[in-house]
C-alpha positions as CSV (number, residue, x, y, z in Angstrom):
1,I,29.8,137.8,-110.1
2,A,32.7,137.9,-112.6
3,D,35.2,137.6,-109.7
4,P,36.5,134.0,-109.3
5,K,36.4,134.4,-105.5
6,V,32.7,135.2,-105.6
7,Q,32.1,132.1,-107.8
8,S,34.0,129.8,-105.5
9,E,31.8,130.9,-102.6
10,R,28.4,131.3,-104.3
11,P,28.2,130.2,-108.0
12,S,25.8,132.5,-109.8
13,S,25.2,134.4,-113.1
14,A,23.8,137.8,-114.0
15,I,21.8,139.2,-116.9
16,V,21.5,142.9,-117.2
17,I,19.0,144.9,-119.3
18,D,20.2,148.4,-119.9
19,P,17.3,150.4,-121.5
20,H,19.4,153.6,-121.8
21,G,22.8,152.4,-122.9
22,D,25.2,153.9,-120.4
23,L,25.4,151.2,-117.8
24,A,26.4,148.6,-120.3
25,Y,29.7,150.2,-121.1
26,D,30.4,150.9,-117.4
27,I,30.0,147.2,-116.6
28,A,32.2,146.2,-119.6
29,G,34.9,148.6,-118.5
30,G,34.9,147.1,-115.0
31,I,35.3,143.4,-116.0
32,A,39.0,142.3,-116.4
33,D,38.3,138.9,-117.9
34,W,35.8,138.8,-120.8
35,T,35.8,135.0,-121.1
36,N,32.3,134.6,-119.6
37,F,31.1,138.1,-120.5
38,R,28.7,139.0,-123.3
39,L,27.4,142.3,-124.5
40,F,24.5,142.4,-127.0
41,D,23.4,145.6,-128.7
42,P,20.8,145.4,-131.5
43,T,22.3,148.5,-133.2
44,K,25.8,147.0,-133.3
45,T,25.6,143.2,-133.2
46,S,23.7,140.6,-135.2
47,F,21.5,138.1,-133.4
48,S,17.9,136.9,-133.5
49,L,15.3,136.7,-130.8
50,N,12.0,135.3,-131.9
51,P,9.4,136.1,-129.2
52,L,7.0,133.5,-130.6
53,E,9.4,130.6,-130.6
54,P,8.4,127.9,-128.0
55,F,10.5,128.6,-124.9
56,T,11.0,124.9,-124.1
57,Q,10.8,121.6,-125.9
58,P,7.9,119.5,-124.6
59,K,8.3,115.8,-124.2
60,D,4.8,114.8,-125.1
61,E,1.5,116.3,-126.4
62,A,0.0,116.9,-123.0
63,E,3.1,118.9,-121.9
64,R,3.0,120.8,-125.3
65,S,-0.7,121.7,-124.8
66,S,0.0,123.0,-121.3
67,M,3.1,125.0,-122.4
68,L,1.3,126.6,-125.4
69,Q,-1.6,127.7,-123.2
70,T,0.8,129.5,-120.9
71,Q,2.9,130.9,-123.7
72,V,-0.1,132.2,-125.6
73,S,-1.5,133.9,-122.5
74,Q,1.8,135.6,-121.7
75,I,2.5,136.7,-125.3
76,S,-1.0,138.1,-125.6
77,L,-0.4,140.2,-122.5
78,I,2.9,141.4,-123.9
79,L,1.2,142.3,-127.3
80,A,-1.6,144.1,-125.4
81,D,1.0,146.1,-123.4
82,V,3.1,147.0,-126.4
83,T,0.1,148.0,-128.5
84,K,-1.5,149.8,-125.5
85,T,-4.6,147.7,-125.9
86,A,-6.5,146.8,-122.7
87,A,-8.4,143.5,-123.0
88,E,-11.6,144.9,-121.5
89,F,-11.7,147.7,-124.1
90,A,-10.7,145.6,-127.1
91,P,-11.9,142.0,-126.5
92,R,-12.2,141.2,-130.2
93,L,-8.6,142.2,-130.8
94,M,-7.4,140.1,-128.0
95,W,-9.5,137.2,-129.3
96,I,-7.8,137.6,-132.7
97,F,-4.4,137.7,-131.0
98,R,-5.0,134.5,-129.1
99,G,-6.7,132.7,-132.0
100,S,-4.0,133.6,-134.4
101,L,-1.3,132.4,-132.1
102,Y,-3.0,129.1,-131.5
103,Y,-3.4,128.6,-135.3
104,L,0.2,129.4,-136.0
105,Y,1.4,127.0,-133.3
106,S,-0.5,124.2,-135.0
107,F,2.3,124.0,-137.6
108,N,5.7,122.4,-136.9
109,A,7.9,125.5,-137.7
110,P,8.0,128.2,-135.0
111,P,5.9,131.2,-136.0
112,T,7.4,134.7,-136.4
113,F,5.9,138.1,-136.0
114,Y,5.8,138.4,-139.8
115,D,3.5,135.3,-139.8
116,L,1.4,136.8,-137.0
117,Y,1.2,140.1,-138.7
118,S,0.3,138.6,-142.1
119,L,-2.4,136.4,-140.6
120,M,-4.0,139.2,-138.6
121,S,-3.8,141.5,-141.6
122,E,-5.9,139.0,-143.5
123,L,-8.4,138.6,-140.6
124,M,-8.8,142.3,-140.2
125,S,-9.1,142.9,-144.0
126,T,-6.1,145.2,-144.5
127,N,-3.9,145.2,-147.6
128,K,-0.8,146.5,-145.8
129,R,2.2,144.2,-145.7
130,E,5.4,144.8,-143.8
131,R,8.2,142.7,-142.6
132,I,8.1,142.8,-138.7
133,A,10.5,140.1,-137.6
134,G,12.5,137.5,-139.4
135,D,14.3,134.4,-138.2
136,E,12.3,131.4,-136.8
137,H,15.0,130.4,-134.3
138,T,16.6,132.4,-131.6
139,T,20.4,132.5,-131.7
140,L,21.0,134.0,-128.3
141,P,22.8,131.4,-126.0
142,F,20.4,131.5,-123.1
143,W,21.6,128.2,-121.6
144,D,25.1,129.6,-121.5
145,M,23.9,132.8,-120.0
146,V,22.6,131.1,-116.8
147,K,25.8,129.1,-116.2
148,P,27.7,130.2,-113.1
149,G,30.2,132.9,-113.7
150,N,28.5,134.3,-116.8
151,V,27.6,138.0,-117.1
152,T,25.4,139.0,-120.0
153,V,24.4,142.6,-120.8
154,F,21.7,143.7,-123.3
155,R,22.3,147.3,-124.3
156,L,19.2,149.1,-125.7
157,P,20.4,152.6,-126.4
158,E,17.9,155.4,-125.8
159,H,18.5,156.8,-129.2
160,G,18.4,154.5,-132.2
161,L,15.7,152.0,-131.2
162,P,11.9,152.5,-131.2
163,T,10.3,152.5,-127.8
164,D,7.8,149.7,-128.7
165,F,10.7,147.5,-129.9
166,K,12.6,148.0,-126.7
167,E,9.5,147.1,-124.6
168,L,8.8,144.0,-126.7
169,F,12.5,143.0,-126.6
170,A,12.8,143.4,-122.8
171,S,9.5,141.7,-122.1
172,T,10.5,138.7,-124.3
173,L,13.8,138.4,-122.5
174,V,12.2,138.3,-119.1
175,L,9.6,135.8,-120.2
176,R,12.1,133.5,-121.9
177,L,14.4,133.6,-118.9
178,Y,11.5,132.6,-116.6
179,F,10.7,129.6,-118.8
180,L,14.3,128.6,-119.0
181,I,14.8,128.7,-115.2
182,M,11.7,126.6,-114.8
183,E,12.9,124.1,-117.4
184,R,16.3,123.9,-115.7
185,A,14.7,123.2,-112.3
186,K,12.5,120.5,-113.9
187,K,15.5,118.8,-115.6
188,I,17.5,118.8,-112.3
189,E,14.5,117.2,-110.5
190,E,13.9,114.6,-113.1
191,R,17.5,113.3,-112.9
192,G,17.4,113.3,-109.1
193,G,19.8,116.2,-108.7
194,S,20.2,118.3,-105.6
195,V,18.8,121.8,-104.9
196,Q,22.4,123.1,-104.8
197,E,22.5,122.7,-108.6
198,R,20.0,125.4,-109.0
199,T,22.5,128.3,-108.9
200,P,21.1,131.8,-108.6
201,V,20.5,133.9,-111.7
202,F,20.3,137.6,-111.1
203,L,18.2,139.7,-113.5
204,I,19.1,143.4,-113.3
205,I,17.1,146.0,-115.1
206,D,18.6,149.5,-114.9
207,E,16.3,152.3,-114.0
208,F,13.3,150.0,-113.9
209,Q,10.0,151.9,-113.5
């Protein structure tokens, strides 16, 4: 994909999630031109990814309502998976998840995991307070990542990152990419663009199980 000849024949981009950390360096070592190459490693680079930030910007209230329903449903599934909580065994917890998210989305600023944790702590009558996640806005250049010729690698080393963090991070990446691709297709259709403008985006997850 990083080869100009490949791009001239079939414009595309690639995003790689490396949950062990070895593949990322192999890819970096095999790319001659780093102009359109990015390597993100939470243990070595500074960036923010807010899983609760709206994935797209709705143009009206009806679109916002529909988007939030989809996003709350997907985030609730991710939270249930990360916390190993099945909806059928903990319906009240899932109800709190969804209700808390809808409440937080009623404000203008994007909610963070710290906001969600604080609210759920109050609802579940606990005094524990802990900073879970910080920035409201994601700083990762997702729109640039899906431009033809770009290769982006997320290195999540096996040692140094908690397993639940890696699961949440990877799930958020996949979900955000899905919404972004759908948003890109909608924009192309709205301006009367051709199908050829929808260049392929390859998502590669190393040792996916």
